[in-house]
N, C-alpha and C positions, 0 to 999 in steps of 0.2 A: 181519260174520263171517262167513268161509266155511271150510267143512270138507269133504275129501274123506273117502269112507267106502266100505269093502266089507267086510261081516261083522264090524262092531266094537261088536257088543250088549252086550260086556262092558264097554265102555269109553265109549259113547257118552253115556250119561247124565251122567255126572260131569263129561265134555267140555263139553256143552251147558250144563250148570247153571253152569258155571263162566263161560259167557259170556252169563248169562243178562240183564246189563245194557246189550246192544248192541240196536240199535233194530231191527236185522235179522239174521236167524240163517240161513245157506244152506246146504244140503246137498246136495252133487253124490255120486250115488250109483255106483257101477259095476257093480252086478249084486247085492247082498247076498241071501242066500238064507235070512236067521237074521233077527231082531226087529229089526236097526239102522233100518230107516226108519220102522217104526211107532213105536220108542220115541222116534225125533228127531220127527216128525211131533204125538205127545203132550205132545212138550215145546216146541211152537209153532214148530218149525224149520219153515223152506220147503225141501221135498225134491224134487230134480230127478233124475232116471233118468236115465244115459247108459252103459248095457252094453255099446256098442261099443268097449271099451277101446282106446286110440291112444296112450296114454302119458302119464305125469305132467302134463308141459306143456299138453297139448291139454286133459285134465281140467279142471286150473286156469284155462286161459283161458275154458273154458265156463261156469266161475263168474261172469266178470264180467260175462255178459249178463243177468245176473239182480239183479245189483247196485244197489239204489236210494238208495245212501247215499254221502255225500260222501266217507268212508275206509274202508278194507277191511282187516281185519286177517285173515290166513290161519293156522288153527288146524289142527292135525291131531287126529284122533280120540284119539291116546295121549297128547294133551297137555292139561292144565289152567292157566286162569289165576288166580292166586292174588288175595286181596282186595287186596294190597299192588301189584302191577301192575295190577289194575282201576284203583284210584285214579291211578296214573302215567299209564295210557293215556288217561285221560279229561283230564287235566291238560294232558298232551302235546298231544293234538288242539288245544286252546284256546291254547297258549302258543307252538306250533311248526307254522304253516300251511304248506303245501306243504313238508312236512319227511317223509322216510322213517324210519321208527323199526325200529330194531334191537333185539334182544332175545338174551337168553344162555339155556341152557339148564340147569335144575338137574335132572340125573339121578336116575331113581329106579328101581332096578333089582333084583330077585329079592326085593321087599318091604322094600327100605329106601333112604331117598336115601343119595347119594354125598355126604354133606357134605363132605370133605374135597377131592374130586376138583377140580381147580381147572378152571375154566369156559374153553372154548375161544372161538374168535372169534364175533363177533355173527352172528345172521341178519335180514335185512332181512324184516318182516312186516308192519309197518304202513303202508300207502302212500296217497295222495290218489288215489281211483278213479279219477277221469279223466286221469291221468296213466300208467295203466298199460295198454298196448296188448295183451300176451299174455305166455304163460310158454313157456319153453323148456327141455327138458334132461329126461337119461331119470331121473334121481335126484336130490333137492334141487335142484329145477327155480328158475331165477331169471327175474326180469322184464325185459321188455322196456320202457322207458319212453319218453314221447315227450319228456321234458328228461332225458337221462342224469346232468346235473349238477345233480339236486336236491340239497341238504345232506341228511345224514343224522346221526342223532344216537343214542346208545344208551341205551335205557332201564336203569336199575338194577336193578329188581326181575327176577328170574328166571322163566321160565316152566317148571313141572313137565313133564318129559318121562318119561311112563313107557314107558320104550322096551323093557324086556326084562323082563317080568313072572314068566315061566315059562320052564324051559327048552326045553319043547316049542315055545313062540313064538319064541323064541331061535333053535332050528334052522330054522324057516320063514324067519324075517327073514335068516339066514345064506344060504339059497340066493336069495332074492329080492334082497338088495344084491348079492351076489357076482355075479349074472348080470347086474344093471344096471350094475353099475360094469364089468364086461368090455364089455359093449356099448359103454358109453360110450367107453372106452379105443380100442374097435377103429375106433368113428368117426373117433377122432383120428389113426389110424395107428400105435397104440402095438402093442409087441410084447409076449408073456408068455413065461411059461416057471415051470419048477419053480423054479430058484434066485431067479427073480427072486421069485416068490411068497414065499418063504422069508425074504428080505431085508427085503421091504415088511412081512409079517407079524412078525418079530421086531423091526423098527424101530418099528413102531406099538403092539405090546406093552409096549415100553419106556418109550416117550414116553409113554403112558397111566398104566400102572400104576408107573412109577417117579417119572419126571419131573412129572406132572400130579396124584402123590400117590394113585392107586387104591389102592395097598395100604394105607393107613390105615383104608379102608372094609372091611377085611377079606374074607370070602367073597364078598360081593356084588361088590366091588371087583375080586377077582380075575376072579372068571366074566365081568364086563363086560368086562375087558381081552381075556380069553381070545376071545371071541366076534367081536370087534372085528378082534383079528388073524387069525383065521380067515377072516373076510371078505377081507380083504386078500390073503392067500395064494389061497384059491381064484378070486379074482378073475384074478389073473394067469395060474393054473393053466387057468381056464376060455379065457380070451385064447388061450391057447397050443393046448389040444385040443378047444374047442368053438367054434371060431373061426368055423367056416360055420353055425353054427347059432345064433348070438348074436341077440337081437333086443332091443326095448325095450318088448314088449308084455306083461311080468311085472307082474302086478296086484299092488295094496297088499294 
């Protein structure tokens, strides 16, 4: 089990406890100044310190050198493995060797699970450790595999994602993901602007709030949709107005 952290004392305990069934829990810390690493070590995790931040892909790749297991599951500090997913993961490893496991998120936002919001695409999270060469990407980093044609299967049980617990936390993530998204698009040669940002923001709001049924989750569903839409808007605005200052060194 591999986890990236930076000042995650509020969530790290629940995260690690949900993964206690793993043979090895590795925490790669980016320079926490709170009790994150102490709590992780007290729960049996192996903590390694890499404060020289070079991006999510590099930090995730560093984790690989400390892995001693045949399979590795990448878990974020704001996520929890449910008992149902734990059972399914263990069964998956036995029944589907040399297979990548993909999971879907169950969003938990502003104190409530978004039960009505339809899940989007699955994320690859479980890998045969020997098949992963490195990770790349500014945000939502992806694996470089020795065999890109490895089969993939989706697990049915969702992973709990406490993505937005407070307004304050959501405002921090708004800055982080807007800037990282803008930097990623700059590298791809994309252009931004206010109108492009408005179009992107309104489109994603409609997609989440209406078509993915976040509106049925009342206030938390509305706030979740608004913050994701704002990230899209500021991503393209920053791409236009902050273009010369964009980089991938925004920490988690």
